[in-house]
N, C-alpha and C positions, 0 to 999 in steps of 0.2 A: 454434702454438696451445698446445702442452703447456707451454712456459715461461710463457705468459700465465696459464694456469690455475693453475700452481704459485704464481706471484706473487699471484694473486687469493686463493687458498686461504690462503696465509700471512698476507696482510693481514686477511682475515676472522677468522682465528684470533686474531691480535693484538688486533683491535678487540673481539672477544667477551671476551677475557681482561681487557681494560681496563675494559669495562663491568661485568663481574662483580667486579673488584677495587674499583671505585668510587674510584679514585685521581685522577690528573690529569684524566681525562676525565669525572669525575663532576659537574662544575659547581662553582658557588661554595659549595655546601652540603656537599660531600663525600659525596653520596649516589649511588647507582647510577641511571643513566639508564634502566635497563630497567623501572623502576617509576615512571611519571610521577606517580602520585598521591602516593607517598612523597616524591618530589622536590619537588612543589608544596607539600606539607605542611611539609617541612623548611625550604623557603625562606620560606614565609609566617611561620613562627615567628621567623625571624631578621630578615626584612625584608618588610613587607607589600607593598611596591611592587616586589618582584623580578619581572623580566621573563624568562620562561622561553622566549623565542623561540628562543634558541640551542639549547636542548634539542629543541624541536619540529623545527627545521630540520635538526638532525643526524640525528634519527630518520627524517625524511622522506627525507633524502639517502641514508641507509643502506638504507631499504626501497624506494626508488623513488618515482615520481610517483603520487599517489593518483588513481584514475580518478573522474571526475565529469562529468556532462553539462552542468554549469554552469561548468566551468573556464574557458571562453573567452567568457563573457558580457561584452559591451562596452556602453558608453553611447553613444547616438547623439544629438548635439545637433540642434536644429531650425534651419532657415534663418530669416533675420530676417523674411522676408515671412510666415512661418507662426507667428511669435511674436505676443504681445500687447504692443504698444508704446504709449508715451505714457500710461501709467496712473499715477494719483496714488497712489503707494505710501506707506504710513504710514512715518514717520521715527522711530518710537519705538525705544528700546533694549531693550524687553522681549523675552522668549523665547516669546511666544505664537504661536498658530497663525493667521497672517495670510492664509492661502490655503486655500480649501476647494474641492474638485472632485468632481463626479459625472459620469456619461456625458451629461448634458444641459447643465449650467451650470458656470461658473467664477466664484467669488466671491473678491474681493480687498479687504482692509481699507484704507480711506483715512481714518485718524484716527477721528472720531466717526461716520463713515458707511462703507458698503462698496458696491462696484459688483458687479453681477451681469451676466455676459457669456455669451451662448450659446457653447457649446464650439466651434462651427464658425465663429465670427465672429472670425477672426484678422486680424492687421495692426494698423494704427493705430487706437487707440480715442479717440474724441472726448473732450476734457477736460470738455465739457458733457454727457456721457452721463448717462443716468438712474441714480439712486442710491437706496439704501435709507437713509432718514433717520428717526431716531426716538430714538436714544440721546443723552443729554446729556453723556456721558463717552466716553473713548477705548474702542474695541472691542478686547478682549484675546483673544478666541477665536471661531472660526466652525466650525460642524459641520453638514453636510447630514444630513437624516433618511435612514437607510439603506433605509427602506421607502417613501419618498415623495420623488422627485427634485425636487419643487417646494416643499419645506418646508426651511427652514434656521433654525438657532438661533444666536443671537449673545449673547456674554457681554461685559459692559461694566464700565467703571470707576464707573458710576453705581449699582452694587449690584443691577442687575436683569439678568434673562435674558429675551430676547424671541424669539418665534417668528414667522417671516414666511412668507407664502404667495406664492410667485413665480408670476405667470400664465404660461400656456402661450405659448411663443415668446419670452419675455423681457419686460423692462420697457419700457413705452411712455411712462411718466412716472415721476416720483419717487414711491417708495412710502413713505408716512409712517405708515400705520396697520398695526400688528402684529396678528396673529391672537390671540396669547396673550402675556401679560406675567407672569413669575414673580418674585415679590418674597419674599425670605426671608433673604438674606444681609445682614449688617450692614456689610460693607466690600466692596471691589471683587471681582468674580468673575473668577477666573484661568483655570479650566479647565472644560470641559463635555464630556460623552461620552454618546452615544446607546446604549441597550441593544442588543446585537447580535441578540437573538432575540425579545424582548418588544416589542410595539408601544407607542408613546406613553410610554416610560420614559426619563427623562433624569437623569443624575447630574452634579452640579456641585461644584466646590471653590473656596473663596473665600479672601481675604486675612484673614478672621476666624477661620481655622483650623478651619472647619466644612466638612463634606461633606453636601450635601442630595440626597435622592432624590425625584424628582418624577414624578407621573402627570399629564402634560399634557392628557389627555382629561377629567380631573376639573376642571370649571370652578370649583366651589365651594371645594374644598380640595385643591389640587394637591400641596402639600408632604406627603409620606408619611412621611419619616424624616429625622432630623438626626443625624449621626455626629460626636461631639465627643471624639476620642481623640488629637488632635494638640496639641502645645504650642508649635509654631513654624510658620513659613510653609511651605505645601505647594508643592513644586516641580513635581510631575507627578502625573497621574492616568491609570491604565490599567485596562482592564476585560478579563476573560477571554473566551474565544471563546463560551462558553455563558452568560456574564453572571452566573455564580454568585458570583464573587469580584472585588474590585477591589484594585489595588496602588497605593500612594502612596510618594513620596519627599519628605522634608521637610528643613528647615534644620538640624534636630537630628541629621542624618546617618543617620537610620534609614529602613529599608525596612519597610513594613507591608503585610500581606495581610489584608483586611477582608471580612467577609460583609455586603453592603450593606443587607439587609433588617432584620437584627437589630443591626448595628453592632458585632458581636463581632470583635475582633482575633484572627485565626487564628494568625498568626505575626508575629514582629517581630525585627529585628536591625540591626546597623550595616552599611551597605553600602559607602560610600566615606568616607575620612577627611578629604577636602578640604572646604573651606567653600563652594565654589562650587556652582552648580546641578547637580543630578543628575536623570536621567530613567530611567523604567522602562517596559518593555513585556512583555506576556505572550508566552511561547513555547508550543509544544505539549509534551505529556508532563509536565505539572505543573512547568514551569520558568519562570523569569523572567530577563530580561536587563536589567541596569542599566548606565548610563554615568555617569561622574562624574570626580572629580579625586582624586589622592592627596594626602598631606600635603605633598608637594614640588611640588604643582600640575602634575603630569603627568596627562594625560588617559588614562583607562583604562575598560575594560568588564569586567563580571563576569557569570557565569551562576550562578543559584541554584536550589535546590530550594525550591518555594514552601511546603513543609511544615516546612522546617528552614533558618532564615536565620542560623544561628550562624556558618557558614563557607561561602564560595563553592565551587562545583564547579570553577570555573576563573576566573582573574583575570589579565588581560594589559594591559600599557601600550600605548597607541596612539601618542602623541607628546607633545610638550611645548608645544603651542599653547594659546591661552587661550580659544578659542571653545567654547561649550556644544555638546556632541554630542547629537544627537537620534537614537534608534534607530527603524527601521521594519522590521517583520517580515512576510514573506509566508508565510502558512500553506500555500499550495499548493506552492511550490517549496522551502520551508524555507530561504530566503535572508534574511539580515539585512543591512540597509543602515544605515551610520553616516554621518551628514552633520553637520558642524560649522558653527556660525554663523560667517560671515566666511571660511570655507574656500572654495576653488575646486574641491575634489575630493569624491567620494562613495566611501567604501570599502564593499565588500560581501563577506560571508562566507557559508559554508554550515554549517548546523547538522546535527550527527549525534548519535546516541544513546550513544556511548561516548566516553571521554576521547580527545582534549582537548575534545570537544563542539563546538568552533567551529574551522573551517578558513578561513583567509584565501584569497580567490579573486583579486581584483584591485581596481582603483579607477578611477573615471572622473575624468579630469583636465580642468580648465577654467581659463582665465585670468581669469574673472569670478567674484568672491566672491559667495556667496549670503547673502541676508538671512533668507529663510525658504523652506521647501519644503512643497508639498502633493503628494498622490499620488492617482492615479486608482484607484477600486475595480476589482477584477479583471475584472468584467463589462464594463468599458469599454476594455480593451486590444485591440490589433489582432492577432488570432491568425494572419492570413495572413503577417505579417512576423516571426513567432516572438518577439513582444514579450511579456515576462514581467512587466514593471513599468514604470510611467511616472510620472516626477516632473514637477512644475511649479515651476520655480525662479524666485523673485523676486530679481532682481539687487540687490546692495547699492548699486551706483552705476548710475544710469539707471533710468528707469521702464519696465522690461521684465520680462515673465513668459515664460520660455522652457520649452517642454516638452522633457524628456529621456527617451528611450526606452531601456530596458535590454533588449537583444536577444541571443538565443542564435543564433549563426551557423549557419544551415542553408540549403541550397540550395533545398529543396523549399518550395513555397508551399501545400502541402496541410496539413490540420489535423494537428497533432502531439499524439497522445494522451498521451505521456509528459510533455509540458510543461504540459498544461492539464487537470488533474483537475477534478472538479466543484467549483465555487466557491460563495461565498455568494450566495443569491438575494435579490431585493428583496421577499420575502414574509415577514411575521413568523410565527414558529412558534407563539407563544401570545399571549394578551392580557395587558394590564397587571394585571388583577385576579387572574388565575391565578398570575402570577409573584409578586405580593406575598403570595399565600397559601402560597408555599414551593415551587412547582414549578419544576424546572430541566429544560430540554430542549436538545438540540443544534440548531443552526440548520438551516433548510431550504437545500438546495443546488440548484444549477442546472447544466446542462450547458453547457460553453463552446463546444461544437460546434453544438448546436441552439438554445440559449437557453431551453429549457424547464426549468421547475422540477421537481426530483425529490425523493425522500424520502431523508434521510440515515439510513442504517441501519448505520453503521460501529460503533456501540457495542452495539446490541442489535437483534435481529430477532425479533419476536414470532411466535408460532404463528399468530396471526390473519392476519398479512401473508402468510406462506407458504401458508396455506389460501386466501387471496384469489387468489394467483398461480395455484395449481393449478386452482381452480374457474373462474377467468377463462379460462384456456387451454382447459379442457374445454368450457365454454359456447361459446367462439368457434368451435372446430372443429365442435361440434354444430350451431351455427346455419349455418355455411357449407355443411356437407354435406347437411343436411336441409331448409334454407330455412324453418324455423319456430323459434319461441322455445322454448328448452329449459326443463326444470323440474328443479331440483336441491334435494334435501333437503326436498321438499314446498313450497318457496317458488317461485312462478311468476316468471319473468323477463319483465318488460314491455318490455325494451329489450336490444339486443345488448351495450351497454356498462354496463348496470346489473343487478346481481344481489344479492339479499339472502339471506345464509346465516347462520342462527343469530343474527339481530339485527345483523349486520355490514353497514354501508353501504359500497358500492363507488363508484368513479369520482368522485374529487374530494371525497368526503365524509370520514368519520372511521371508524376501525376500533375495535371493542370499545366503542363508545359513550363510556365515561368516559375512555378514553385520549386521545381527541381527536387522533388522528394523521392529518394531512392527506395525501391521495393526489390526484394530479393526473391530468388527462385525457390528458396527452401519452403516458404510458407505455401506457395501455390502448389508445389509438388506434394506437400504433405496433405493439403486439402483434397487434391485429386485422388491420392492414395486412399484416404479415409472414405471418400465417396465410392470408389471402386470396391473397397473391401466391404462396405456396408451393403452394396448392391449384390455382391457375390454371396454374402452370408444370408441375405433374405431369399435369394434364389434357391440356395441349398436347403434352407429351412422349409420353404413351401414345397419343394420337391420331396423332401422326406415326409412331410405331413400328408402329402397326397397319396403315398403308397399305402395299400391295405395291410393291416396287421393280421398275421396268421398265427394263432396260438398253437403251442406244442404241448399236447396233453400226455405225452409218453413219459413213463417213469425215468428218473435220472440215470439209473443203472443201465437201462437198455440203450439210452442215448450215448453213454460213455462207451459201451461195447461197440456200437455201430461206428462211432468216430475212430476208435482204436483200430477197428478192422479195415478202415479206409486208408490207414497209413501203411505204406509199403516198406519193405526192408531198405530200399534205396533212400527213402526220405529219412529213415531213422539213423542212417549211417552217413549223413552228409558231412562234407569237409568242415563246415562251420561248427557243427556239434562236436566233431572230434577235436577241432582246435580249442573250442571252449572247454572241453573236458581236459585237454592236455595243459593249457595255459590259463585255466580259470583260477578263481580265488581259492577253491578248495583243493585243486590239484590232485584229484582222485582218478587219474587216468590209468588205464591198463596198458601193459607193454604190447598187448595184442592190437589195441587201437592204434598205437604209434606205428607198429609194423605195417598195419593195413594202410595207414595214411601215406607212409613212405612208398609202399608199393604202388598206390594210386598215382602219386606224383611221378614215379619212375616210368609207369606205363604211359602217362600222358605226355611225357617228354622224350619218347623214343626217337622221334624225328630230330630232336635237338642234339647238341653235342654232348660228349661225356662229361665235360667240365661243368656244364650247367646242372646236370643231374647230381653230381657230387656236391655242388654248392647248395642245392635244395636240401640234400640230406644233412649237410653240416648246419644249415639254418634250423632245421627241425630239431637236431640234437642240442643246439645251443639256445636255450630259452631266453637267456639274457640278451643275446644279439637280436632276437626277434622282437623283444619288447623295446629295445633301444631304437630299432628301425621304425617301429610303430610310433614311438614318441617323437622321433625326428620328423616323420611325415606329418604328424599332427601339428608340430610347431611350424613347419613350412607352410601348411595350409593356413594357419592362423596369421602368419606374417603376410602371406599373399592377400588374405582378406583385408588386413589392415592397410596394406599399400593400395589396394583397389579402392577402399573407402576414401583414403587420402587423395588419390588421383581424381576420383569423382567430385570430391569437395572442391579441389583446386580448379577443376573444369568449370564447375558452377560459378565459382568466384570470378574466373576469367571472363565467362560469358556476361556476368553482371557488369564487370568493369568495361568490357568492350561496348556494351549497349549504352552505358553511362557516358562514355567518351563520344560515341556517335551522336547522342542527343546534345551533348555539350557543344560539339562542333556545329550542329544545326543552329543552336541558339546563339 
C-alpha cells in the first residue's frame, strides 16, 4: 500500500504542475484547465464552435464521479398494445408541435384536422374516429389550456387561431364549431403559448414576423398587443415561468427577450451562427437554453443569462446530425431533455448553478426515429413508479404514438419527496385584466402527493400569511379544547375554518384585500385534523396511564384452562369460523362443517321463499362464485371510495373558486 500511495502522490503532483503550467495539458488554446471560464473564453475567441468536452471529462475524471440522484434515470418504452396505433399522422416537414397532451386527452394533428383521444383509450384507433374539423389550412401548433383540460388552441396555415371546447368523455361526433376564433395575423401562425399564471391569455407568433398577445375572454376586442420587433422568420417562442417575459429565436440568428405587454426588447444577441432552425426555452435563475447549429452545421446548445446575451455562459457541440433539436426543461427536477427531429434518441442533462452549468446524464436509445414529441404535464405522471417525465413520441415511420417514461430506478413504491416537489397547479394565479395592468405573480403550486393546490411562497412570505397561520392554529386549539367559537382581536369567528382578523379573509379567500393572494381549504382542514388527532391521542394516553395496573400472578397453564372453559360451543362453531375453514387458504374443512352451515342457513331462511334457500345452497357449494362475489364487492367499495374522494375534492375546489369570485366582485 505504501508503494501505491507514493505512485499516486507522484502522479497527482505531476498533474497539478501540468495544470498550473498550462502547457501540453492546457488544451487547444494553451490555457490552464483549472479555470474553466478562462478556457471557454479563450477558445470562443479563437473558434466559436470549440467543444470543451475533453476539458470537462478530464476534470470529472480527476475529481471523481459527481453525485446525483438523477444519474441513473432511464427511458422506458411502452408495449405496442399500450401505444396509440393506426393514427393519421401529419406528413408535413415543418417543426411544429403536432402532439399535445394533458392528464385527460391526447391530441394529434392530421393535416387540416386533429384527433382527440382519451388518454386511457390505448390500442388501435379507428381511422374513422371523430375529429376536430374547422381549419382550411394545415394545423401548425396545438396547445392545451393549462387551467382547463377540455380547452385546446390550434394555430393554422389559414392565418387564424381557434379555441375548441372538448366535451367530457371525448368526442362522440366530429367537432366543427369552435368556441372562439382569433383573427389578427396576416400570414400563417407558427407558434402559440398559453400564459402560465394568468387565465385566458394567449401569445402567438406568425410568419408575418409579428407576435400577438390575446385576451380570449374578451369577445369584442381579444387582440391586446402586437409586437413588431422581428425582421425575419420567428423560429421559436418561449415564455418564462411567471409569464413576465418571452424569448424568441429568428432567422436573423438573434435571441431576443421581450416584455410582452409593452413590446420592449429587454435584451438581444446572436445565439447560433448556423442558418438552420434554432429553439429556446426558459430555465430557472434568469437563464435561457438555446439549441441550434454552428457555422459548420454542427448541432449545439448554449446557456445564456437572460439579461446579458452578448456571450453564452456555456456552449457545447452535440453532434453533426441535421435534425432540429427541441429542448424540454423540467423545473421540478432541473433536467433538460434534448430531442432531435429524425433521431431515435433523447439526451438528458442536469442543470446546476455553477460552471459548467449543464452536466450530461445519459440518453434514451431507440431504433425508431421520431417525427415530433409531446410531453405530459407533471401533474399527470405516475408517482408510484418514480416517473419524473413522460414523452409521447410520434414515429416518423408508421402511424404510432408511443409513450416513453423517464424513470428514476428505486425499489420502493412509496411517495418519494425528493423526486416530486410541488408542481404547477391547474388554477390560475391572477386574471387576464390584472396581468395586462402590469402585475406579475408566481404560479400556484400543488402537492404531487395529495393533489391539493397550495400557495407558492418561495419568493416572499408576507406578514399577513404568517399572522394567518398563527391565528388559525390558536383558534383551532381553542375550539377543540373549549367546544365553542373563539374570538380574536374583537372579531367573532362564525366557523372553525373561517376567521377575520384586521380585514384579512381566511380559508380559500384572499389576504390583505388588495394583494389577492389565494389560500386553499386543504391546508386549513389538514391543520385542523392534525390538531384534533393530537388532542385525541393525548386524551387516550392520559386515560390509559391513569388506570391502575393489576398484575396476574397465576401460572400460564391455569389461565389458558380458564379462558378455554369460558368459550361456549356456540362461539366455537360460529359461521365466520366455518366459512374461514371452508374457504381459507389451507382448505381443511370437513364435510360435517359444510352440512351444519347449510342447515343453519336453511333454518334461518324458513320464512323466505324456496328459491332463496336453493340459491344459498348453490353459493355454498360453489367456492369460485363466492370468491368472485367477494372480489366484486371489494372492487365496488374501492371505486365508490375513489369517486367519493374525487367529489369531495371537486367540492373544495368549487368552494374556493366561489369565494375567489365573490371577493373579486367586491374589489
